[in-house]
Structures are given as C-alpha cells and as structure tokens.
All heavy atoms as TSV, in Angstrom:
chain	resi	resn	atom	element	x	y	z
A	1	MET	N	N	-13.428	3.730	-5.313
A	1	MET	CA	C	-12.331	2.895	-4.877
A	1	MET	C	C	-11.010	3.435	-5.410
A	1	MET	O	O	-10.031	3.509	-4.671
A	1	MET	CB	C	-12.598	1.472	-5.375
A	1	MET	CG	C	-11.624	0.480	-4.942
A	1	MET	SD	S	-11.881	0.155	-3.213
A	1	MET	CE	C	-10.489	-0.802	-2.889
A	2	ALA	N	N	-11.001	3.794	-6.680
A	2	ALA	CA	C	-9.775	4.320	-7.280
A	2	ALA	C	C	-9.401	5.661	-6.654
A	2	ALA	O	O	-8.216	5.958	-6.463
A	2	ALA	CB	C	-9.955	4.461	-8.782
A	3	ARG	N	N	-10.397	6.448	-6.324
A	3	ARG	CA	C	-10.131	7.744	-5.705
A	3	ARG	C	C	-9.514	7.555	-4.318
A	3	ARG	O	O	-8.566	8.247	-3.950
A	3	ARG	CB	C	-11.411	8.559	-5.601
A	3	ARG	CG	C	-11.154	9.979	-5.113
A	3	ARG	CD	C	-12.408	10.763	-4.994
A	3	ARG	NE	N	-13.059	10.900	-6.281
A	3	ARG	CZ	C	-14.209	11.512	-6.463
A	3	ARG	NH1	N	-14.856	12.025	-5.439
A	3	ARG	NH2	N	-14.740	11.596	-7.660
A	4	ALA	N	N	-10.028	6.604	-3.552
A	4	ALA	CA	C	-9.479	6.329	-2.222
A	4	ALA	C	C	-8.045	5.823	-2.336
A	4	ALA	O	O	-7.187	6.200	-1.533
A	4	ALA	CB	C	-10.349	5.311	-1.491
A	5	ALA	N	N	-7.770	4.997	-3.331
A	5	ALA	CA	C	-6.407	4.507	-3.540
A	5	ALA	C	C	-5.483	5.659	-3.919
A	5	ALA	O	O	-4.327	5.715	-3.467
A	5	ALA	CB	C	-6.392	3.434	-4.621
A	6	GLY	N	N	-5.967	6.583	-4.720
A	6	GLY	CA	C	-5.170	7.747	-5.092
A	6	GLY	C	C	-4.860	8.634	-3.902
A	6	GLY	O	O	-3.731	9.124	-3.751
A	7	TYR	N	N	-5.852	8.844	-3.052
A	7	TYR	CA	C	-5.631	9.637	-1.834
A	7	TYR	C	C	-4.631	8.953	-0.913
A	7	TYR	O	O	-3.781	9.609	-0.308
A	7	TYR	CB	C	-6.932	9.875	-1.084
A	7	TYR	CG	C	-7.871	10.849	-1.747
A	7	TYR	CD1	C	-9.243	10.699	-1.626
A	7	TYR	CD2	C	-7.405	11.917	-2.488
A	7	TYR	CE1	C	-10.115	11.587	-2.223
A	7	TYR	CE2	C	-8.275	12.813	-3.089
A	7	TYR	CZ	C	-9.622	12.651	-2.958
A	7	TYR	OH	O	-10.476	13.528	-3.553
A	8	LEU	N	N	-4.724	7.639	-0.816
A	8	LEU	CA	C	-3.796	6.892	0.028
A	8	LEU	C	C	-2.371	7.002	-0.510
A	8	LEU	O	O	-1.424	7.210	0.250
A	8	LEU	CB	C	-4.222	5.429	0.126
A	8	LEU	CG	C	-3.388	4.536	1.040
A	8	LEU	CD1	C	-3.374	5.077	2.465
A	8	LEU	CD2	C	-3.928	3.126	1.011
A	9	LYS	N	N	-2.208	6.897	-1.822
A	9	LYS	CA	C	-0.884	7.035	-2.429
A	9	LYS	C	C	-0.322	8.431	-2.191
A	9	LYS	O	O	0.865	8.587	-1.874
A	9	LYS	CB	C	-0.949	6.756	-3.928
A	9	LYS	CG	C	-1.118	5.312	-4.271
A	9	LYS	CD	C	-1.210	5.125	-5.771
A	9	LYS	CE	C	-1.554	3.696	-6.114
A	9	LYS	NZ	N	-1.700	3.510	-7.561
A	10	ALA	N	N	-1.148	9.441	-2.332
A	10	ALA	CA	C	-0.689	10.821	-2.131
A	10	ALA	C	C	-0.299	11.055	-0.671
A	10	ALA	O	O	0.748	11.658	-0.395
A	10	ALA	CB	C	-1.781	11.797	-2.547
A	11	ALA	N	N	-1.107	10.569	0.253
A	11	ALA	CA	C	-0.794	10.739	1.677
A	11	ALA	C	C	0.474	9.986	2.040
A	11	ALA	O	O	1.299	10.478	2.822
A	11	ALA	CB	C	-1.965	10.254	2.533
A	12	PHE	N	N	0.661	8.823	1.457
A	12	PHE	CA	C	1.880	8.053	1.704
A	12	PHE	C	C	3.097	8.789	1.163
A	12	PHE	O	O	4.140	8.848	1.823
A	12	PHE	CB	C	1.768	6.665	1.070
A	12	PHE	CG	C	2.956	5.794	1.322
A	12	PHE	CD1	C	3.138	5.205	2.561
A	12	PHE	CD2	C	3.882	5.555	0.331
A	12	PHE	CE1	C	4.232	4.396	2.803
A	12	PHE	CE2	C	4.981	4.754	0.568
A	12	PHE	CZ	C	5.154	4.167	1.807
A	13	ALA	N	N	2.972	9.366	-0.025
A	13	ALA	CA	C	4.084	10.122	-0.612
A	13	ALA	C	C	4.448	11.325	0.252
A	13	ALA	O	O	5.638	11.623	0.450
A	13	ALA	CB	C	3.724	10.569	-2.022
A	14	VAL	N	N	3.457	12.013	0.787
A	14	VAL	CA	C	3.726	13.151	1.671
A	14	VAL	C	C	4.431	12.687	2.935
A	14	VAL	O	O	5.415	13.300	3.380
A	14	VAL	CB	C	2.419	13.908	2.004
A	14	VAL	CG1	C	2.629	14.899	3.127
A	14	VAL	CG2	C	1.880	14.599	0.769
A	15	ALA	N	N	3.962	11.601	3.521
A	15	ALA	CA	C	4.576	11.082	4.742
A	15	ALA	C	C	6.025	10.650	4.501
A	15	ALA	O	O	6.915	10.947	5.303
A	15	ALA	CB	C	3.758	9.913	5.286
A	16	VAL	N	N	6.275	9.979	3.394
A	16	VAL	CA	C	7.635	9.555	3.070
A	16	VAL	C	C	8.517	10.773	2.816
A	16	VAL	O	O	9.660	10.836	3.274
A	16	VAL	CB	C	7.648	8.594	1.859
A	16	VAL	CG1	C	9.054	8.384	1.331
A	16	VAL	CG2	C	7.023	7.264	2.244
A	17	GLY	N	N	7.996	11.758	2.105
A	17	GLY	CA	C	8.756	12.977	1.857
A	17	GLY	C	C	9.112	13.703	3.141
A	17	GLY	O	O	10.244	14.198	3.296
A	18	MET	N	N	8.174	13.757	4.057
A	18	MET	CA	C	8.455	14.412	5.338
A	18	MET	C	C	9.492	13.629	6.143
A	18	MET	O	O	10.353	14.222	6.800
A	18	MET	CB	C	7.168	14.593	6.129
A	18	MET	CG	C	6.237	15.614	5.501
A	18	MET	SD	S	4.771	15.913	6.460
A	18	MET	CE	C	5.405	17.069	7.655
A	19	ASN	N	N	9.433	12.307	6.090
A	19	ASN	CA	C	10.431	11.502	6.789
A	19	ASN	C	C	11.821	11.685	6.172
A	19	ASN	O	O	12.814	11.744	6.895
A	19	ASN	CB	C	10.040	10.027	6.781
A	19	ASN	CG	C	8.954	9.724	7.775
A	19	ASN	OD1	O	8.806	10.413	8.774
A	19	ASN	ND2	N	8.158	8.700	7.490
A	20	LEU	N	N	11.883	11.772	4.844
A	20	LEU	CA	C	13.167	12.014	4.196
A	20	LEU	C	C	13.709	13.391	4.557
A	20	LEU	O	O	14.913	13.545	4.808
A	20	LEU	CB	C	13.026	11.884	2.682
A	20	LEU	CG	C	12.859	10.469	2.150
A	20	LEU	CD1	C	12.565	10.490	0.652
A	20	LEU	CD2	C	14.089	9.634	2.441
A	21	ALA	N	N	12.844	14.380	4.596
A	21	ALA	CA	C	13.275	15.729	4.977
A	21	ALA	C	C	13.805	15.728	6.404
A	21	ALA	O	O	14.826	16.373	6.701
A	21	ALA	CB	C	12.119	16.714	4.837
A	22	GLU	N	N	13.158	14.987	7.266
A	22	GLU	CA	C	13.591	14.935	8.662
A	22	GLU	C	C	14.902	14.167	8.811
A	22	GLU	O	O	15.707	14.451	9.697
A	22	GLU	CB	C	12.502	14.298	9.520
A	22	GLU	CG	C	12.662	14.579	10.981
A	22	GLU	CD	C	11.419	14.242	11.777
A	22	GLU	OE1	O	10.619	13.397	11.331
A	22	GLU	OE2	O	11.255	14.839	12.850
A	23	ALA	N	N	15.140	13.182	7.933
A	23	ALA	CA	C	16.384	12.424	7.988
A	23	ALA	C	C	17.573	13.262	7.530
A	23	ALA	O	O	18.683	13.126	8.054
A	23	ALA	CB	C	16.272	11.170	7.129
A	24	VAL	N	N	17.355	14.130	6.548
A	24	VAL	CA	C	18.435	14.942	6.000
A	24	VAL	C	C	18.639	16.216	6.804
A	24	VAL	O	O	19.753	16.643	7.049
A	24	VAL	CB	C	18.131	15.284	4.520
A	24	VAL	CG1	C	19.140	16.266	3.957
A	24	VAL	CG2	C	18.083	14.020	3.691
A	25	TRP	N	N	17.558	16.793	7.219
A	25	TRP	CA	C	17.588	18.092	7.875
A	25	TRP	C	C	16.750	17.959	9.134
A	25	TRP	O	O	15.720	17.289	9.123
A	25	TRP	CB	C	17.011	19.123	6.899
A	25	TRP	CG	C	16.612	20.425	7.446
A	25	TRP	CD1	C	17.378	21.309	8.131
A	25	TRP	CD2	C	15.322	21.033	7.334
A	25	TRP	NE1	N	16.653	22.424	8.438
A	25	TRP	CE2	C	15.391	22.278	7.956
A	25	TRP	CE3	C	14.118	20.642	6.761
A	25	TRP	CZ2	C	14.300	23.135	8.036
A	25	TRP	CZ3	C	13.040	21.490	6.826
A	25	TRP	CH2	C	13.148	22.728	7.463
A	26	ASP	N	N	17.135	18.550	10.204
A	26	ASP	CA	C	16.427	18.387	11.469
A	26	ASP	C	C	15.489	19.565	11.717
A	26	ASP	O	O	15.840	20.494	12.436
A	26	ASP	CB	C	17.432	18.254	12.612
A	26	ASP	CG	C	16.764	17.894	13.919
A	26	ASP	OD1	O	15.664	17.312	13.881
A	26	ASP	OD2	O	17.337	18.195	14.977
A	27	PRO	N	N	14.312	19.520	11.098
A	27	PRO	CA	C	13.363	20.613	11.328
A	27	PRO	C	C	12.743	20.498	12.716
A	27	PRO	O	O	12.608	19.410	13.266
A	27	PRO	CB	C	12.309	20.414	10.242
A	27	PRO	CG	C	12.374	18.974	9.924
A	27	PRO	CD	C	13.781	18.537	10.191
A	28	SER	N	N	12.391	21.606	13.254
A	28	SER	CA	C	11.734	21.593	14.552
A	28	SER	C	C	10.804	22.788	14.627
A	28	SER	O	O	10.728	23.589	13.711
A	28	SER	CB	C	12.771	21.652	15.668
A	28	SER	OG	O	13.531	22.837	15.564
A	29	GLY	N	N	10.088	22.877	15.696
A	29	GLY	CA	C	9.199	24.001	15.887
A	29	GLY	C	C	7.743	23.605	15.784
A	29	GLY	O	O	7.391	22.477	15.412
A	30	LEU	N	N	6.918	24.550	16.109
A	30	LEU	CA	C	5.476	24.316	16.130
A	30	LEU	C	C	4.912	24.044	14.736
A	30	LEU	O	O	4.061	23.174	14.560
A	30	LEU	CB	C	4.776	25.520	16.758
A	30	LEU	CG	C	3.284	25.375	17.024
A	30	LEU	CD1	C	3.013	24.189	17.941
A	30	LEU	CD2	C	2.724	26.644	17.615
A	31	ALA	N	N	5.405	24.753	13.729
A	31	ALA	CA	C	4.900	24.557	12.366
A	31	ALA	C	C	5.205	23.150	11.858
A	31	ALA	O	O	4.349	22.504	11.233
A	31	ALA	CB	C	5.493	25.600	11.429
A	32	TRP	N	N	6.417	22.665	12.113
A	32	TRP	CA	C	6.786	21.320	11.668
A	32	TRP	C	C	5.964	20.268	12.412
A	32	TRP	O	O	5.493	19.304	11.813
A	32	TRP	CB	C	8.275	21.073	11.871
A	32	TRP	CG	C	8.688	19.724	11.376
A	32	TRP	CD1	C	8.980	18.643	12.134
A	32	TRP	CD2	C	8.818	19.312	10.015
A	32	TRP	NE1	N	9.298	17.572	11.339
A	32	TRP	CE2	C	9.206	17.953	10.028
A	32	TRP	CE3	C	8.652	19.932	8.793
A	32	TRP	CZ2	C	9.429	17.229	8.871
A	32	TRP	CZ3	C	8.878	19.201	7.627
A	32	TRP	CH2	C	9.255	17.878	7.671
A	33	THR	N	N	5.778	20.458	13.693
A	33	THR	CA	C	4.975	19.519	14.470
A	33	THR	C	C	3.535	19.492	13.966
A	33	THR	O	O	2.937	18.418	13.821
A	33	THR	CB	C	5.012	19.887	15.961
A	33	THR	OG1	O	6.371	19.890	16.390
A	33	THR	CG2	C	4.226	18.903	16.797
A	34	ALA	N	N	2.988	20.642	13.673
A	34	ALA	CA	C	1.621	20.722	13.146
A	34	ALA	C	C	1.534	20.049	11.783
A	34	ALA	O	O	0.561	19.333	11.493
A	34	ALA	CB	C	1.172	22.169	13.058
A	35	ALA	N	N	2.536	20.250	10.946
A	35	ALA	CA	C	2.542	19.604	9.627
A	35	ALA	C	C	2.636	18.097	9.758
A	35	ALA	O	O	1.968	17.354	9.026
A	35	ALA	CB	C	3.700	20.143	8.795
A	36	ARG	N	N	3.455	17.617	10.689
A	36	ARG	CA	C	3.572	16.167	10.907
A	36	ARG	C	C	2.254	15.581	11.403
A	36	ARG	O	O	1.837	14.514	10.966
A	36	ARG	CB	C	4.670	15.856	11.923
A	36	ARG	CG	C	6.069	16.187	11.514
A	36	ARG	CD	C	6.696	15.159	10.674
A	36	ARG	NE	N	6.750	13.880	11.374
A	36	ARG	CZ	C	7.277	12.814	10.843
A	36	ARG	NH1	N	7.815	12.866	9.660
A	36	ARG	NH2	N	7.263	11.681	11.492
A	37	LEU	N	N	1.608	16.262	12.326
A	37	LEU	CA	C	0.315	15.778	12.829
A	37	LEU	C	C	-0.741	15.781	11.735
A	37	LEU	O	O	-1.548	14.851	11.637
A	37	LEU	CB	C	-0.134	16.624	14.017
A	37	LEU	CG	C	0.675	16.442	15.301
A	37	LEU	CD1	C	0.236	17.458	16.349
A	37	LEU	CD2	C	0.527	15.030	15.825
A	38	ALA	N	N	-0.747	16.816	10.913
A	38	ALA	CA	C	-1.709	16.882	9.807
A	38	ALA	C	C	-1.460	15.767	8.801
A	38	ALA	O	O	-2.401	15.116	8.327
A	38	ALA	CB	C	-1.629	18.244	9.124
A	39	ALA	N	N	-0.199	15.520	8.468
A	39	ALA	CA	C	0.130	14.441	7.526
A	39	ALA	C	C	-0.260	13.083	8.103
A	39	ALA	O	O	-0.792	12.221	7.384
A	39	ALA	CB	C	1.620	14.472	7.189
A	40	ALA	N	N	-0.018	12.879	9.382
A	40	ALA	CA	C	-0.389	11.610	10.021
A	40	ALA	C	C	-1.901	11.429	10.025
A	40	ALA	O	O	-2.410	10.331	9.757
A	40	ALA	CB	C	0.152	11.566	11.436
A	41	ALA	N	N	-2.631	12.497	10.300
A	41	ALA	CA	C	-4.097	12.416	10.306
A	41	ALA	C	C	-4.634	12.126	8.904
A	41	ALA	O	O	-5.525	11.285	8.737
A	41	ALA	CB	C	-4.686	13.711	10.844
A	42	LEU	N	N	-4.086	12.810	7.904
A	42	LEU	CA	C	-4.534	12.575	6.521
A	42	LEU	C	C	-4.238	11.144	6.085
A	42	LEU	O	O	-5.065	10.499	5.440
A	42	LEU	CB	C	-3.864	13.565	5.571
A	42	LEU	CG	C	-4.357	14.995	5.666
A	42	LEU	CD1	C	-3.515	15.902	4.782
A	42	LEU	CD2	C	-5.824	15.079	5.272
A	43	PHE	N	N	-3.063	10.641	6.433
A	43	PHE	CA	C	-2.726	9.275	6.079
A	43	PHE	C	C	-3.661	8.287	6.766
A	43	PHE	O	O	-4.132	7.332	6.147
A	43	PHE	CB	C	-1.270	8.967	6.437
A	43	PHE	CG	C	-0.874	7.562	6.085
A	43	PHE	CD1	C	-0.594	7.219	4.777
A	43	PHE	CD2	C	-0.789	6.586	7.059
A	43	PHE	CE1	C	-0.240	5.924	4.438
A	43	PHE	CE2	C	-0.440	5.290	6.739
A	43	PHE	CZ	C	-0.163	4.957	5.423
A	44	THR	N	N	-3.946	8.514	8.032
A	44	THR	CA	C	-4.830	7.620	8.776
A	44	THR	C	C	-6.233	7.613	8.177
A	44	THR	O	O	-6.828	6.547	7.984
A	44	THR	CB	C	-4.876	8.033	10.255
A	44	THR	OG1	O	-3.550	7.999	10.782
A	44	THR	CG2	C	-5.769	7.112	11.055
A	45	VAL	N	N	-6.758	8.781	7.864
A	45	VAL	CA	C	-8.095	8.873	7.268
A	45	VAL	C	C	-8.123	8.188	5.909
A	45	VAL	O	O	-9.053	7.438	5.591
A	45	VAL	CB	C	-8.547	10.344	7.169
A	45	VAL	CG1	C	-9.788	10.485	6.313
A	45	VAL	CG2	C	-8.781	10.916	8.552
A	46	ALA	N	N	-7.094	8.407	5.091
A	46	ALA	CA	C	-7.037	7.780	3.770
A	46	ALA	C	C	-6.937	6.266	3.891
A	46	ALA	O	O	-7.589	5.532	3.138
A	46	ALA	CB	C	-5.854	8.334	2.982
A	47	LEU	N	N	-6.154	5.786	4.838
A	47	LEU	CA	C	-6.010	4.341	5.021
A	47	LEU	C	C	-7.312	3.710	5.494
A	47	LEU	O	O	-7.731	2.666	4.971
A	47	LEU	CB	C	-4.885	4.046	6.010
A	47	LEU	CG	C	-4.597	2.581	6.297
A	47	LEU	CD1	C	-4.164	1.862	5.019
A	47	LEU	CD2	C	-3.516	2.461	7.357
A	48	VAL	N	N	-7.972	4.322	6.446
A	48	VAL	CA	C	-9.242	3.801	6.951
A	48	VAL	C	C	-10.298	3.795	5.853
A	48	VAL	O	O	-11.044	2.826	5.687
A	48	VAL	CB	C	-9.705	4.599	8.185
A	48	VAL	CG1	C	-11.136	4.272	8.557
A	48	VAL	CG2	C	-8.782	4.322	9.359
A	49	ALA	N	N	-10.354	4.860	5.073
A	49	ALA	CA	C	-11.328	4.925	3.976
A	49	ALA	C	C	-11.051	3.842	2.942
A	49	ALA	O	O	-11.979	3.172	2.462
A	49	ALA	CB	C	-11.289	6.301	3.323
A	50	TYR	N	N	-9.795	3.636	2.598
A	50	TYR	CA	C	-9.442	2.621	1.610
A	50	TYR	C	C	-9.811	1.220	2.100
A	50	TYR	O	O	-10.410	0.436	1.378
A	50	TYR	CB	C	-7.952	2.698	1.284
A	50	TYR	CG	C	-7.506	1.676	0.284
A	50	TYR	CD1	C	-7.778	1.834	-1.067
A	50	TYR	CD2	C	-6.826	0.531	0.685
A	50	TYR	CE1	C	-7.382	0.882	-1.984
A	50	TYR	CE2	C	-6.429	-0.422	-0.220
A	50	TYR	CZ	C	-6.705	-0.239	-1.559
A	50	TYR	OH	O	-6.318	-1.195	-2.471
A	51	VAL	N	N	-9.460	0.919	3.346
A	51	VAL	CA	C	-9.773	-0.404	3.902
A	51	VAL	C	C	-11.276	-0.610	3.998
A	51	VAL	O	O	-11.790	-1.685	3.666
A	51	VAL	CB	C	-9.082	-0.588	5.277
A	51	VAL	CG1	C	-9.594	-1.819	5.990
A	51	VAL	CG2	C	-7.582	-0.652	5.106
A	52	ALA	N	N	-12.009	0.420	4.424
A	52	ALA	CA	C	-13.464	0.309	4.534
A	52	ALA	C	C	-14.094	0.055	3.167
A	52	ALA	O	O	-14.982	-0.805	3.028
A	52	ALA	CB	C	-14.045	1.568	5.158
A	53	LEU	N	N	-13.643	0.770	2.153
A	53	LEU	CA	C	-14.191	0.562	0.815
A	53	LEU	C	C	-13.831	-0.817	0.275
A	53	LEU	O	O	-14.641	-1.446	-0.407
A	53	LEU	CB	C	-13.699	1.651	-0.133
A	53	LEU	CG	C	-14.324	3.019	0.093
A	53	LEU	CD1	C	-13.652	4.063	-0.789
A	53	LEU	CD2	C	-15.815	2.986	-0.185
A	54	ARG	N	N	-12.624	-1.289	0.560
A	54	ARG	CA	C	-12.250	-2.644	0.139
A	54	ARG	C	C	-13.138	-3.689	0.797
A	54	ARG	O	O	-13.582	-4.640	0.152
A	54	ARG	CB	C	-10.794	-2.941	0.499
A	54	ARG	CG	C	-9.758	-2.319	-0.388
A	54	ARG	CD	C	-9.755	-2.959	-1.717
A	54	ARG	NE	N	-9.034	-4.215	-1.713
A	54	ARG	CZ	C	-8.442	-4.695	-2.780
A	54	ARG	NH1	N	-8.445	-4.025	-3.896
A	54	ARG	NH2	N	-7.845	-5.849	-2.728
A	55	LEU	N	N	-13.410	-3.523	2.099
A	55	LEU	CA	C	-14.274	-4.475	2.797
A	55	LEU	C	C	-15.697	-4.445	2.256
A	55	LEU	O	O	-16.324	-5.499	2.076
A	55	LEU	CB	C	-14.267	-4.195	4.294
A	55	LEU	CG	C	-13.003	-4.588	5.036
A	55	LEU	CD1	C	-13.064	-4.105	6.481
A	55	LEU	CD2	C	-12.805	-6.085	4.989
A	56	LEU	N	N	-16.207	-3.255	2.007
A	56	LEU	CA	C	-17.555	-3.149	1.445
A	56	LEU	C	C	-17.626	-3.784	0.068
A	56	LEU	O	O	-18.598	-4.480	-0.260
A	56	LEU	CB	C	-17.994	-1.688	1.375
A	56	LEU	CG	C	-18.299	-1.024	2.711
A	56	LEU	CD1	C	-18.539	0.464	2.509
A	56	LEU	CD2	C	-19.490	-1.683	3.370
A	57	ARG	N	N	-16.610	-3.569	-0.746
A	57	ARG	CA	C	-16.590	-4.167	-2.078
A	57	ARG	C	C	-16.503	-5.684	-1.983
A	57	ARG	O	O	-17.168	-6.398	-2.723
A	57	ARG	CB	C	-15.392	-3.612	-2.842
A	57	ARG	CG	C	-15.342	-4.010	-4.270
A	57	ARG	CD	C	-14.146	-3.356	-4.904
A	57	ARG	NE	N	-14.198	-3.454	-6.345
A	57	ARG	CZ	C	-13.237	-3.076	-7.128
A	57	ARG	NH1	N	-12.151	-2.538	-6.624
A	57	ARG	NH2	N	-13.345	-3.205	-8.421
A	58	TRP	N	N	-15.685	-6.180	-1.049
A	58	TRP	CA	C	-15.540	-7.620	-0.873
A	58	TRP	C	C	-16.858	-8.241	-0.426
A	58	TRP	O	O	-17.262	-9.283	-0.925
A	58	TRP	CB	C	-14.436	-7.886	0.150
A	58	TRP	CG	C	-14.284	-9.325	0.516
A	58	TRP	CD1	C	-13.741	-10.305	-0.239
A	58	TRP	CD2	C	-14.701	-9.932	1.745
A	58	TRP	NE1	N	-13.775	-11.491	0.445
A	58	TRP	CE2	C	-14.362	-11.294	1.663
A	58	TRP	CE3	C	-15.314	-9.450	2.900
A	58	TRP	CZ2	C	-14.625	-12.177	2.694
A	58	TRP	CZ3	C	-15.567	-10.333	3.922
A	58	TRP	CH2	C	-15.224	-11.686	3.813
A	59	ARG	N	N	-17.530	-7.585	0.528
A	59	ARG	CA	C	-18.811	-8.110	1.016
A	59	ARG	C	C	-19.856	-8.107	-0.085
A	59	ARG	O	O	-20.672	-9.018	-0.182
A	59	ARG	CB	C	-19.304	-7.292	2.204
A	59	ARG	CG	C	-18.516	-7.584	3.464
A	59	ARG	CD	C	-19.082	-6.883	4.646
A	59	ARG	NE	N	-20.442	-7.376	4.903
A	59	ARG	CZ	C	-21.327	-6.768	5.661
A	59	ARG	NH1	N	-21.015	-5.634	6.248
A	59	ARG	NH2	N	-22.510	-7.271	5.849
A	60	ARG	N	N	-19.859	-7.049	-0.901
A	60	ARG	CA	C	-20.842	-6.962	-1.977
A	60	ARG	C	C	-20.619	-8.062	-3.004
A	60	ARG	O	O	-21.561	-8.717	-3.435
A	60	ARG	CB	C	-20.751	-5.599	-2.657
A	60	ARG	CG	C	-21.870	-5.350	-3.620
A	60	ARG	CD	C	-21.858	-3.962	-4.217
A	60	ARG	NE	N	-21.070	-3.037	-3.428
A	60	ARG	CZ	C	-20.265	-2.117	-3.943
A	60	ARG	NH1	N	-20.123	-1.998	-5.242
A	60	ARG	NH2	N	-19.583	-1.311	-3.182
A	61	THR	N	N	-19.367	-8.292	-3.403
A	61	THR	CA	C	-19.093	-9.339	-4.391
A	61	THR	C	C	-19.361	-10.721	-3.797
A	61	THR	O	O	-19.795	-11.622	-4.507
A	61	THR	CB	C	-17.652	-9.275	-4.907
A	61	THR	OG1	O	-16.754	-9.372	-3.823
A	61	THR	CG2	C	-17.412	-8.000	-5.668
A	62	ARG	N	N	-19.114	-10.875	-2.507
A	62	ARG	CA	C	-19.356	-12.161	-1.864
A	62	ARG	C	C	-20.850	-12.461	-1.767
A	62	ARG	O	O	-21.289	-13.592	-1.925
A	62	ARG	CB	C	-18.740	-12.137	-0.466
A	62	ARG	CG	C	-18.723	-13.453	0.197
A	62	ARG	CD	C	-17.919	-13.383	1.471
A	62	ARG	NE	N	-18.382	-14.459	2.327
A	62	ARG	CZ	C	-18.528	-14.372	3.613
A	62	ARG	NH1	N	-18.223	-13.273	4.239
A	62	ARG	NH2	N	-18.948	-15.388	4.316
A	63	SER	N	N	-21.654	-11.439	-1.504
A	63	SER	CA	C	-23.093	-11.645	-1.370
A	63	SER	C	C	-23.771	-11.830	-2.731
A	63	SER	O	O	-24.873	-12.364	-2.804
A	63	SER	CB	C	-23.737	-10.481	-0.633
A	63	SER	OG	O	-23.650	-9.299	-1.391
A	64	GLU	N	N	-23.127	-11.405	-3.815
A	64	GLU	CA	C	-23.713	-11.557	-5.152
A	64	GLU	C	C	-23.491	-12.938	-5.730
A	64	GLU	O	O	-24.119	-13.308	-6.713
A	64	GLU	CB	C	-23.135	-10.508	-6.096
A	64	GLU	CG	C	-23.584	-9.104	-5.778
A	64	GLU	CD	C	-22.902	-8.062	-6.641
A	64	GLU	OE1	O	-22.009	-8.435	-7.424
A	64	GLU	OE2	O	-23.261	-6.895	-6.507
A	65	ARG	N	N	-22.594	-13.711	-5.136
A	65	ARG	CA	C	-22.334	-15.058	-5.648
A	65	ARG	C	C	-23.544	-15.940	-5.384
A	65	ARG	O	O	-24.197	-15.840	-4.362
A	65	ARG	CB	C	-21.131	-15.667	-4.953
A	65	ARG	CG	C	-19.841	-15.029	-5.362
A	65	ARG	CD	C	-18.702	-15.767	-4.718
A	65	ARG	NE	N	-17.479	-15.011	-4.867
A	65	ARG	CZ	C	-16.374	-15.271	-4.210
A	65	ARG	NH1	N	-16.353	-16.272	-3.352
A	65	ARG	NH2	N	-15.305	-14.569	-4.393
A	66	PRO	N	N	-23.815	-16.861	-6.322
A	66	PRO	CA	C	-24.967	-17.777	-6.128
A	66	PRO	C	C	-24.741	-18.812	-5.073
A	66	PRO	O	O	-23.762	-19.115	-4.601
A	66	PRO	CB	C	-25.146	-18.456	-7.485
A	66	PRO	CG	C	-23.939	-18.143	-8.282
A	66	PRO	CD	C	-23.198	-17.045	-7.598
C-alpha cells in the first residue's frame, strides 16, 4: 500500500512538473508528446493500482469485523 502511494506521488510530481514546464515554455514535437503520453499512462496506472489496493484493504478489514 505504501509503495503504491509512493508511486502515485511520484507520478503526480512528474505530471505537475511537466505542466509547469509547458506553462513557462512551449515545448512541442514528437518527443514531448511521447513524454506526455508516458507520464499520463504512468499516472493512470499508479492511480488505478492505489485505488484497487485501497478497496481490497477496505474489504478485508470489513470482512474481519465480527
């Protein structure tokens, strides 16, 4: 769970950094587009993994209650 949260934080930091770079400087080209798509994919995977693990943990704790 902590590892998934760490990956999510890192992916979020990369996405925010790329948005700040794009706000200050107008990068373009195939390399920038590929980097943006890769960052979006990594963020999406990290978010889905984090939510899935949270749901599994919630279900497990809920089923353990008497």
